[in-house]
C-alpha positions in Angstrom: -0.2 -0.1 -0.2 2.5 2.3 0.8 4.5 1.7 -2.7 1.1 2.1 -4.6 0.9 6.1 -2.7 4.4 6.6 -3.4 3.8 6.0 -7.0 0.4 7.4 -7.9 -1.1 6.9 -11.7 -0.1 10.2 -13.6 -2.2 9.9 -16.8 -4.4 7.3 -18.3 -4.4 6.4 -21.9 -6.8 4.5 -24.4 -5.3 1.7 -26.4 -6.7 1.4 -30.1 -5.8 -2.3 -32.1 -5.4 -0.8 -35.5 -5.8 -4.1 -37.8 -5.8 -2.5 -41.3 -2.1 -3.5 -42.0 -2.4 -6.7 -39.4 -1.3 -9.1 -42.2 1.3 -6.3 -44.2 3.3 -5.1 -41.7 6.5 -6.1 -41.4 9.6 -5.0 -38.8 12.8 -4.7 -40.4 16.1 -4.7 -38.1 19.2 -2.8 -39.7 22.9 -3.3 -38.6 23.9 -1.1 -35.8 24.7 2.7 -37.3 25.9 5.8 -35.6 23.2 7.8 -34.0 23.5 10.6 -36.4 23.0 8.6 -39.4 19.4 7.3 -40.2 18.8 4.7 -43.0 16.1 7.0 -44.6 19.5 9.4 -45.4 20.9 6.2 -47.2 20.2 6.4 -51.2 18.0 2.8 -51.5 18.9 1.6 -54.9 16.9 -1.5 -55.4 15.0 -4.0 -53.4 13.2 -7.1 -54.0 11.4 -10.0 -52.0 10.6 -13.5 -52.3 6.9 -13.7 -50.8 7.0 -17.6 -50.0 9.6 -17.6 -47.9 9.6 -14.2 -46.8 13.2 -12.8 -47.5 14.0 -9.9 -48.5 17.2 -8.2 -50.2 17.9 -4.5 -50.0 20.7 -2.6 -52.0 22.2 0.3 -50.1 24.4 3.1 -51.8 28.1 3.6 -49.7 29.1 6.9 -49.3 32.3 7.0 -51.4 33.0 10.8 -50.8 33.1 10.0 -46.5 36.6 10.5 -45.7 36.2 7.1 -44.0 36.0 5.4 -47.1 39.1 3.6 -48.2 38.8 4.1 -52.2 41.7 1.6 -53.1 39.7 -0.6 -51.3 37.0 -0.3 -53.3 38.5 -0.5 -56.4 40.1 -4.0 -55.2 37.0 -5.0 -54.6 35.5 -4.0 -57.7 38.2 -5.2 -59.5 38.1 -8.8 -58.1 34.2 -8.9 -58.9 33.7 -7.7 -62.1 37.4 -8.5 -63.6 38.5 -5.1 -66.2 35.8 -5.2 -69.0 32.8 -3.2 -67.6 29.1 -4.4 -69.2 25.6 -4.4 -68.0 26.2 -7.9 -66.0 29.0 -6.1 -63.6 28.2 -5.9 -60.2 29.8 -2.1 -59.6 29.6 -0.3 -63.1 31.4 2.5 -61.6 34.7 0.2 -60.9 34.3 1.1 -57.4 32.3 -1.1 -54.4 29.8 1.6 -54.5 26.9 -0.4 -53.0 26.2 -3.0 -50.0 23.5 -5.7 -50.2 21.6 -6.6 -47.1 19.8 -10.1 -46.9 17.0 -10.7 -44.3 16.4 -13.9 -41.9 13.6 -14.4 -39.9 14.2 -14.0 -36.2 11.2 -15.8 -34.6 8.4 -17.8 -36.0 5.9 -16.3 -33.5 5.3 -12.7 -33.7 1.8 -12.6 -31.9 3.3 -10.8 -29.3 4.6 -8.1 -30.9 3.1 -4.9 -32.2 4.2 -1.8 -33.8 2.7 1.4 -31.6 2.4 4.9 -32.5 1.1 7.6 -30.0 -0.9 10.7 -31.0 -3.4 12.8 -29.0 -3.0 11.1 -25.7 -4.1 7.9 -27.6 -2.3 4.3 -28.3 -2.6 2.8 -31.7 -0.6 -1.0 -31.9 -1.1 -2.9 -34.9 0.5 -6.5 -34.9 3.5 -7.4 -36.9 3.0 -10.2 -39.4 6.9 -10.7 -39.0 9.9 -9.6 -38.1 13.0 -9.8 -40.1 16.9 -9.1 -39.7 19.0 -7.6 -42.4 22.6 -8.3 -42.0 25.1 -7.8 -44.6 25.4 -10.2 -48.2 28.7 -10.9 -48.9 27.8 -12.7 -52.3 30.1 -10.7 -54.6 32.8 -12.5 -52.7 31.6 -15.8 -53.7 31.8 -14.0 -57.3 35.1 -12.5 -56.7 36.2 -16.5 -56.4 34.7 -17.9 -59.1 36.4 -15.3 -61.4 39.5 -16.2 -60.0 39.1 -19.9 -60.5 37.7 -19.1 -64.2 40.7 -17.3 -65.3 43.1 -19.9 -63.3 41.4 -22.3 -65.7 41.6 -20.5 -68.5 45.5 -20.0 -68.2 46.3 -24.0 -67.3 44.3 -25.0 -70.5 46.5 -22.0 -72.4 49.5 -23.3 -71.5 48.8 -26.7 -71.9 47.2 -26.5 -75.2 50.4 -24.9 -76.6 52.7 -28.1 -75.5 50.0 -30.8 -76.2 50.3 -33.0 -79.4 46.9 -34.1 -81.1 45.4 -36.9 -78.8 44.9 -40.1 -79.6 40.8 -41.4 -80.3 40.1 -42.8 -76.8 37.0 -45.5 -75.7 34.4 -43.9 -73.9 32.5 -45.9 -71.8 28.2 -44.7 -72.0 26.1 -45.9 -69.0 22.6 -45.4 -68.3 21.0 -44.2 -64.9 18.6 -46.7 -63.8 14.5 -45.3 -63.2 14.8 -43.7 -60.0 12.2 -45.9 -57.4 9.8 -44.3 -55.2 12.0 -44.7 -52.3 14.8 -42.7 -53.8 12.2 -40.1 -54.9 10.8 -39.6 -51.6 14.6 -39.0 -50.1 15.6 -36.7 -53.1 12.4 -34.5 -52.6 13.4 -34.1 -48.4 17.0 -33.7 -49.0 18.7 -30.3 -48.2 19.8 -29.8 -51.5 16.0 -30.7 -53.2 15.1 -27.7 -50.7 17.9 -25.1 -50.9 17.3 -25.4 -55.1 13.4 -24.9 -54.9 14.0 -21.8 -52.7 16.7 -20.9 -55.1 13.9 -21.0 -58.1 11.4 -19.0 -56.7 11.2 -15.8 -58.7 12.2 -12.3 -56.9 9.6 -9.6 -56.8 11.3 -6.4 -57.3 9.7 -3.6 -54.9 9.9 0.3 -55.2 11.5 1.7 -52.2 9.9 4.9 -50.7 11.6 7.1 -48.3 10.3 8.4 -44.7 9.1 12.1 -46.0 7.4 10.7 -49.1 3.8 11.1 -49.6 3.0 7.3 -50.1 5.0 7.1 -47.0 2.7 9.3 -45.4 -0.5 7.8 -46.6 0.6 4.5 -45.8 1.3 5.8 -42.4 -2.1 6.8 -41.3 -3.2 3.2 -41.5 -1.3 2.5 -38.0 -4.2 4.7 -36.8 -7.5 3.0 -35.7 -10.4 3.6 -38.4 -12.7 3.3 -36.0 -12.2 4.6 -32.4 -15.8 3.8 -30.7 -15.3 1.1 -28.2 -17.9 -0.8 -29.9 -15.6 -1.9 -32.3 -12.9 -2.7 -30.7 -14.3 -5.6 -28.9 -11.2 -7.5 -29.0 -9.4 -5.2 -26.1 -12.8 -5.7 -24.1 -12.0 -8.0 -21.9 -13.6 -9.4 -18.0 -11.2 -9.2 -15.1 -10.6 -12.7 -15.0 -9.4 -13.1 -18.7 -7.9 -9.8 -18.1 -5.8 -11.4 -15.2 -5.5 -14.7 -17.2 -3.8 -12.7 -19.9 -1.6 -11.4 -17.6 -0.9 -14.3 -15.6 -1.0 -17.6 -17.9 -0.9 -20.8 -16.0 2.0 -22.4 -16.4 3.2 -24.9 -18.2 3.7 -27.5 -15.3 0.1 -27.1 -14.2 -1.1 -27.6 -17.8 1.0 -30.9 -18.0 -0.7 -32.1 -15.0 -4.2 -32.2 -16.5 -5.2 -35.6 -17.9 -5.1 -35.4 -21.9 -6.9 -37.6 -23.9 -5.0 -39.6 -27.0 -5.3 -37.6 -30.4 -7.4 -40.1 -32.1 -9.9 -40.6 -29.1 -13.2 -38.3 -29.3 -16.0 -38.8 -27.1 -19.7 -39.0 -28.4 -20.2 -35.9 -26.2 -17.5 -34.1 -28.0 -18.5 -35.2 -31.4 -22.3 -34.1 -31.4 -20.8 -30.2 -30.4 -19.2 -30.9 -34.7 -21.2 -30.0 -37.6 -22.8 -33.4 -39.3 -20.5 -33.3 -41.9 -17.6 -33.8 -39.7 -19.8 -36.1 -37.4 -20.2 -38.4 -40.4 -16.5 -38.1 -41.9 -14.9 -38.7 -38.7 -16.8 -41.6 -37.6 -16.6 -43.4 -40.9 -12.9 -42.5 -40.9 -12.5 -44.0 -37.6 -15.2 -47.5 -38.3 -14.1 -47.5 -42.2 -17.4 -49.8 -42.9 -20.8 -49.5 -41.5 -24.6 -49.6 -41.9 -26.9 -46.8 -42.4 -29.2 -48.2 -40.1 -25.9 -48.0 -37.4 -24.6 -44.5 -38.4 -28.0 -43.1 -37.8 -28.0 -44.3 -34.4 -24.9 -43.0 -33.4 -26.0 -39.6 -34.9 -28.9 -40.1 -32.9 -32.7 -40.0 -33.6 -33.1 -36.0 -34.0 -30.9 -36.0 -37.1 -32.6 -35.9 -40.7 -31.9 -39.0 -42.7 -31.8 -36.9 -46.1 -29.1 -34.9 -44.5 -27.0 -37.9 -43.4 -27.8 -39.7 -47.3 -26.5 -36.6 -48.7 -23.6 -36.2 -46.3 -22.3 -40.2 -46.5 -22.3 -39.8 -50.3 -19.3 -37.1 -49.6 -16.7 -39.7 -47.7 -18.1 -43.3 -48.3 -19.0 -45.6 -51.2 -21.7 -47.9 -51.4 -21.1 -51.8 -51.4 -23.0 -54.3 -50.7 -25.7 -52.3 -49.8 -23.3 -51.1 -46.3 -20.7 -47.6 -46.4 -17.5 -48.4 -46.9 -15.3 -44.7 -46.1 -13.2 -43.3 -49.3 -9.8 -43.7 -50.3 -8.6 -40.4 -50.3 -10.5 -40.1 -47.1 -7.9 -42.5 -45.5 -5.0 -41.4 -47.8 -4.6 -37.7 -47.9 -3.2 -36.1 -51.2 0.6 -35.7 -49.9 0.7 -39.0 -47.8 2.5 -42.1 -48.6 2.5 -45.8 -47.3 4.5 -46.5 -44.2 5.3 -49.7 -45.2 6.5 -49.2 -49.0 6.3 -45.2 -49.1 4.6 -45.2 -52.4 2.2 -42.2 -52.8 -1.2 -41.4 -51.8 -2.8 -41.6 -55.4 -1.3 -45.0 -56.2 -2.9 -46.4 -52.3 -6.2 -44.7 -53.6 -6.1 -46.6 -56.7 -5.2 -50.2 -55.3 -8.2 -49.8 -52.8 -10.3 -48.9 -55.2 -9.9 -51.9 -56.6 -10.5 -53.7 -53.6 -13.7 -52.1 -53.3 -14.6 -52.6 -56.3 -13.8 -56.2 -56.5 -16.1 -56.2 -53.4 -19.4 -55.0 -55.5 -19.1 -58.1 -57.7 -18.4 -60.6 -55.4 -18.5 -61.3 -51.1 -14.9 -62.8 -51.8 -11.4 -61.5 -52.5 -8.0 -63.4 -53.0 -5.0 -61.6 -51.9 -2.7 -62.7 -54.1 -5.0 -61.5 -57.0 -5.3 -58.4 -55.5 -1.3 -57.9 -54.9 -0.8 -59.0 -58.7 -3.0 -56.8 -60.6 -1.6 -53.3 -58.5 1.9 -54.2 -57.9 1.6 -53.4 -54.4 3.4 -54.8 -51.5 2.0 -57.4 -49.1 1.6 -55.0 -46.4 -0.5 -52.5 -48.1 -2.9 -54.7 -50.0 -3.5 -56.5 -45.9 -4.4 -53.0 -44.7 -6.7 -52.5 -47.6 -8.7 -55.9 -46.8 -8.6 -55.5 -43.1 -10.7 -52.3 -43.5 -13.4 -54.3 -44.9 -12.9 -57.9 -44.6 -12.2 -60.7 -42.6 -10.1 -63.8 -43.6 -11.1 -67.3 -43.8 -8.8 -70.1 -43.9 -8.4 -71.8 -47.3 -11.0 -69.7 -48.8 -9.8 -65.9 -48.9 -11.2 -63.0 -47.5 -15.2 -62.1 -47.0 -16.8 -59.0 -46.7 -17.1 -58.1 -43.1 -20.9 -56.8 -43.4 -23.8 -59.0 -44.4 -25.6 -57.9 -47.5 -27.8 -54.9 -46.6 -30.7 -55.9 -49.3 -33.1 -53.3 -46.9 -31.4 -50.1 -47.5 -31.2 -51.1 -51.6 -34.6 -51.7 -51.9 -35.7 -48.2 -49.7 -33.2 -46.1 -51.6 -32.8 -46.7 -55.0 -32.4 -43.5 -56.3 -28.9 -43.7 -53.9 -28.2 -46.9 -55.1 -28.5 -46.0 -58.7 -26.1 -43.0 -58.3 -24.0 -45.0 -56.6 -23.7 -47.5 -59.5 -22.8 -44.5 -62.1 -20.0 -43.8 -59.6 -18.8 -47.7 -59.6 -19.2 -47.6 -63.5 -16.6 -44.8 -63.8 -14.3 -46.0 -61.3 -14.8 -49.8 -63.0 -13.6 -47.7 -66.4 -10.7 -46.0 -64.9 -9.5 -49.2 -63.7 -9.6 -51.0 -66.9 -7.7 -48.5 -68.1 -4.7 -48.2 -65.4 -4.7 -52.0 -64.5 -5.5 -53.5 -67.9 -8.2 -55.9 -67.2 -10.6 -57.6 -69.2 -14.2 -56.8 -68.8 -15.9 -59.1 -66.8 -18.3 -61.4 -68.8 -19.6 -64.0 -66.2 -22.5 -63.4 -64.6 -22.3 -62.2 -60.8 -22.9 -64.8 -58.1 -26.2 -64.7 -56.2 -26.4 -62.7 -52.9 -27.1 -65.9 -50.7 -23.9 -67.1 -52.0 -21.6 -67.5 -49.2 -18.2 -69.0 -50.7 -16.2 -69.6 -54.0 -17.7 -71.7 -56.5 -17.3 -75.1 -56.1 -18.6 -79.0 -57.5 -22.4 -78.9 -58.0 -24.3 -82.3 -57.1 -27.0 -83.4 -59.2 -30.2 -82.5 -56.8 -28.6 -79.1 -57.4 -28.5 -79.4 -61.2 -32.1 -80.5 -61.0 -32.8 -77.6 -58.7 -31.3 -74.9 -61.1 -33.0 -76.6 -64.4 -36.3 -76.2 -62.4 -35.8 -72.7 -61.7 -34.7 -71.9 -65.4 -37.8 -73.7 -66.8 -40.0 -71.3 -64.4 -38.1 -68.3 -65.5 -38.5 -68.9 -69.5 -42.1 -69.8 -68.7 -42.4 -66.1 -66.9 -40.5 -64.6 -70.1 -42.5 -65.9 -72.5 -45.2 -64.5 -71.2 -43.5 -61.2 -70.8 -42.6 -61.6 -74.9 -46.6 -62.5 -75.9 -47.6 -58.8 -74.0 -44.5 -57.3 -75.6 -45.7 -58.0 -78.7 -49.4 -56.9 -78.5 -48.0 -53.4 -77.4 -46.0 -53.4 -80.5 -49.0 -54.5 -82.3 -51.1 -51.2 -80.8 -47.6 -49.0 -81.3 -48.0 -49.9 -84.9 -51.7 -49.3 -85.2 -51.0 -45.7 -83.6 -47.9 -45.4 -86.4 -49.1 -47.1 -89.6 -45.8 -45.7 -91.2 -43.6 -48.0 -88.9 -42.7 -51.5 -89.5 -41.6 -53.7 -86.6 -38.8 -55.8 -87.4 -39.7 -59.0 -85.0 -36.7 -61.1 -83.9 -36.8 -64.5 -81.8 -35.5 -64.1 -78.5 -32.5 -67.1 -77.9 -32.6 -68.6 -74.4 -29.2 -66.8 -73.7 -31.2 -63.2 -74.3 -33.6 -63.7 -72.2 -31.5 -64.8 -69.5 -29.3 -61.9 -69.9 -32.4 -59.6 -70.1 -33.9 -61.2 -67.0 -30.6 -60.7 -65.0 -30.3 -57.0 -65.9 -33.8 -56.1 -65.1 -32.7 -58.2 -61.3 -29.8 -56.1 -60.9 -30.9 -53.0 -62.0 -28.3 -52.7 -64.6 -28.8 -50.3 -68.0 -28.1 -52.8 -70.9 -25.9 -52.6 -74.3 -28.5 -51.1 -76.6 -26.3 -51.2 -79.9 -28.5 -51.5 -83.3 -26.6 -55.2 -83.2 -28.0 -56.2 -80.3 -31.2 -57.4 -80.9 -34.8 -55.7 -80.8 -34.7 -56.6 -77.0 -31.3 -54.7 -76.6 -33.1 -51.6 -77.2 -35.3 -51.5 -74.4 -33.9 -50.3 -70.8 -35.3 -50.1 -67.1 -38.6 -50.7 -68.9 -38.8 -47.6 -71.3 -41.7 -47.4 -73.6 -41.4 -49.1 -76.8 -42.0 -46.5 -79.2 -38.7 -45.0 -77.6 -36.7 -47.4 -79.2 -39.1 -49.1 -82.2 -37.1 -49.5 -84.9 -33.5 -48.6 -85.6 -34.6 -46.4 -89.0 -38.2 -45.8 -88.6 -37.9 -41.9 -87.9 -34.5 -41.4 -89.7 -32.5 -41.3 -86.6 -34.7 -38.8 -84.3 -36.8 -39.4 -81.7 -40.6 -40.0 -82.3 -42.6 -36.9 -82.1 -44.5 -38.2 -78.8 -41.2 -38.6 -77.1 -39.4 -35.8 -78.2 -41.5 -33.5 -75.5 -41.3 -35.3 -72.5 -39.2 -34.3 -69.8 -36.9 -37.0 -70.3 -35.9 -36.2 -73.6 -35.6 -32.5 -73.0 -33.4 -33.3 -70.4 -31.4 -35.8 -72.2 -31.1 -33.4 -75.4 -29.8 -30.5 -73.0 -27.1 -32.4 -71.7 -26.2 -33.8 -75.4 -25.9 -30.3 -76.6 -24.2 -28.6 -73.5 -21.6 -31.6 -74.1 -20.9 -31.2 -78.1 -20.9 -27.5 -77.3 -17.6 -28.1 -75.2 -16.3 -30.9 -77.2 -17.0 -31.4 -80.7 -15.8 -34.9 -81.3 -16.8 -38.0 -79.1 -17.3 -41.8 -79.3 -20.2 -43.4 -77.7 -18.2 -45.1 -75.1 -16.8 -41.4 -74.1 -20.7 -40.3 -74.4 -21.6 -42.8 -72.0 -19.1 -42.3 -69.7 -19.7 -38.6 -69.3 -23.3 -39.3 -69.1 -22.8 -41.3 -66.1 -21.0 -38.8 -64.3 -23.8 -36.3 -65.0 -26.0 -38.5 -63.6 -23.7 -38.8 -60.0 -23.9 -35.0 -60.0 -27.8 -34.9 -60.3 -29.9 -35.1 -56.9 -31.9 -38.1 -56.2 -35.3 -38.5 -58.1 -34.1 -36.6 -60.9 -36.3 -37.5 -64.0 -33.2 -39.2 -66.0 -33.2 -41.8 -63.2 -35.6 -43.4 -64.9 -33.2 -45.1 -67.4 -32.0 -44.4 -71.0 -31.6 -46.8 -73.5 -27.9 -46.5 -75.8 -30.3 -46.1 -79.1 -32.2 -43.2 -77.3 -28.8 -41.4 -76.9 -27.6 -42.0 -80.1 -30.9 -40.8 -81.7 -30.8 -38.0 -79.1 -27.3 -37.0 -80.5 -28.5 -36.9 -84.0 -31.5 -34.8 -83.2 -29.2 -32.3 -81.7 -27.5 -31.6 -85.0 -24.5 -33.9 -84.7 -23.7 -36.3 -87.6 -21.8 -39.9 -87.1 -18.5 -39.9 -88.7 -18.0 -43.6 -90.3 -14.3 -43.8 -89.7 -12.4 -46.8 -91.4 -10.9 -48.1 -88.6 -8.1 -50.7 -89.7 -9.1 -54.3 -89.3 -6.9 -55.3 -86.5 -8.1 -52.6 -84.4 -8.7 -53.0 -80.2 -11.2 -50.9 -80.4 -14.8 -52.1 -78.7 -17.8 -51.3 -80.8 -19.3 -48.2 -78.8 -15.9 -47.1 -79.6 -15.8 -47.3 -83.0 -19.0 -45.4 -83.1 -18.2 -41.3 -83.7 -20.7 -38.5 -83.5 -19.8 -35.0 -84.1 -21.0 -31.6 -84.1 -21.6 -30.3 -87.5 -22.7 -27.1 -86.6 -21.9 -24.8 -84.0 -22.1 -21.3 -85.0 -19.0 -20.2 -85.1 -16.3 -19.3 -88.0 -14.7 -22.6 -88.0 -17.7 -24.8 -88.7 -16.8 -25.2 -92.5 -13.2 -25.7 -91.5 -14.3 -28.7 -88.9 -17.1 -30.0 -92.1 -13.5 -30.5 -93.9 -11.5 -31.9 -91.6 -14.5 -34.3 -91.0 -15.0 -35.8 -94.1 -11.1 -36.2 -94.6 -11.4 -38.8 -91.3 -14.4 -40.2 -92.9 -12.4 -41.9 -95.3 -8.9 -41.9 -93.5 -8.6 -43.3 -89.9 -5.0 -41.0 -90.1 -3.9 -38.0 -91.5 -0.7 -36.1 -91.7 -1.1 -32.4 -90.8 0.3 -31.4 -94.0 -2.1 -33.0 -95.9 -4.9 -31.2 -93.7 -3.7 -28.0 -94.2 -3.3 -28.4 -97.6 -7.1 -29.7 -98.2 -8.6 -27.0 -96.0 -6.6 -24.5 -98.3 -8.1 -26.2 -101.5 -11.9 -26.3 -100.1 -11.8 -22.9 -98.2 -10.2 -21.0 -101.2 -7.5 -19.1 -98.9 -4.8 -19.6 -96.9 -5.1 -20.5 -93.5 -2.9 -19.4 -90.7 -1.3 -21.5 -88.5 -3.4 -20.5 -85.3 -6.5 -21.7 -87.0 -5.7 -24.8 -88.5 -4.6 -25.5 -84.9 -7.8 -24.6 -83.5 -9.5 -26.8 -85.8 -7.3 -29.6 -84.9 -7.7 -29.0 -81.2 -11.2 -29.1 -81.8 -11.3 -32.6 -83.6 -7.9 -33.9 -83.4 -5.1 -35.5 -81.2 -1.5 -35.9 -82.2 0.2 -39.6 -81.7 3.7 -40.5 -83.2 3.2 -37.9 -86.0 0.2 -38.8 -87.0 -3.5 -36.9 -86.3 -6.5 -39.0 -85.0 -10.0 -38.3 -84.4 -10.8 -37.7 -80.5 -11.2 -41.2 -79.1 -10.3 -43.2 -82.2 -6.5 -43.7 -81.8 -5.3 -46.9 -80.5 -1.5 -46.7 -78.5 
């Protein structure tokens, strides 16, 4: 109390927090100079910065007229650095060391405790510092002088030896090729100090303009150090309760914090979990559990959570496998991570795990050796994939860990259809990466619990009876379809319906497709029934040539046809040439992006898709593929937008006519034909634009997009 009476409060000062320069304000600490000299008195020749590294270099002029400056030493340094000849690359153009470079280094990484203060009119304004940089003299010119000295010595030695040496004999040399760099070696190289130094050196310098203390721009920027709104309502950061202010003044000691029990980093209580947003709750649960039925997920999230919102969130972090949700691979293996066993990057791990998940969509059983052979991954990585979603059975392989959830599939057909489209896209990517052969064998029924084995006589009899019953049902369906065809021909008398007998094989394929809900291939070579998908009306796919490649008038105005045409027109405006295979892939991706219950989920046949393409102003280009081509029938059907309304329509039409007679063409032939047909010399940019729209180059030849077979 006595000390407080002896030290009374003289003045109270209001403190304001200015945030206009909070993310831009740096403190530069220069070397110690005489008090009579300020850095504003020294001319700044140039300044530059590397923003990512927060590295600054300043060039300052040296007062060569000062009596303390040694002129002979300055001339000697300039001579050692630049030599006798002076040009634009010289460091000291005046042949005298008349400037000095200062390079920055960070003093501390945590600058939250530092601020710049400005006192004005009884108010203290604080601006947080974004960084503190210490500027020290840089002696890089000495390295340059040493390099010049070594070059002169090497040149003199080479000159002396060339005068005495006779012409050397031809010597045999050995050429060695470096072996391909392994993934582990690449990881080590990327993390090495030499690589990081090289990466830092590659960052370009950004040149800055220096403004002095009395410059008008400096005066303008200095105003931002003052708080713009000085009312107490706008400075809530400085309004604290007494207990909070006391805690800021006297923070708890580190020993006390260590005494508090800390839970493991991967453990989160349900109470803490339910304080997070719904999307984060779903992501954390799936990342920890890896495989979960939808009913279990709903029970963990609580009864008050909307199931529609959960369905929307689960599809962002998991994929549907046998009616259960399995966490996506990129959630477990983020982009910049790698395998703890082999060091392979996350992209390769995600691809291998997606292959395992896809195999479980085809069967309940997976063999680890087969996965390792296809993915070329080590046994530990493959075992991790399988342990996420399966259990091992001795002498049988790995079985999916959860039973087939048929109830979820029956309740949510839209979600199942969307997931099926996503898996179709993933399957196409896996087939391309791993060179897989498309599976033509039918799926095993859900009730089958193990690999195929020997079939007894009783089982064969039961199978024969069930097939006979299925054939009877199919015959009844066929009779009903033919009656509908007769009614359709009565409405459209100009259309003749071609009736083809159904083979027993075709009946089984159609029955299987209807049971599994998968769209069948509907190319014209597939017979009448291959043009029907998911119960579409017969009028949509009647007779391949009945409407000259266009949709019937009764169907062109339906919402499904309008949505499909809008997709086709938008797609061909972006990509002028597409094969049927690529168009179907893009359509599946489009379906996967649509919300559940959209009209396009009612089912689209291949025939309807082709008719819509032709009705949208496109033409089929009959590319003469070579006889030994490996392209599938869908890849050999090429469609192109004939008229888009821009200036290059005529050029593209000439190009498409060329490819209707040639599978591959050289550029000079294309350019000469375009010049001949268009009657004018086209510039290189115009020819490049047409080729970019429609073609790809491979091995010095040009192909239509999607037709090249590497």
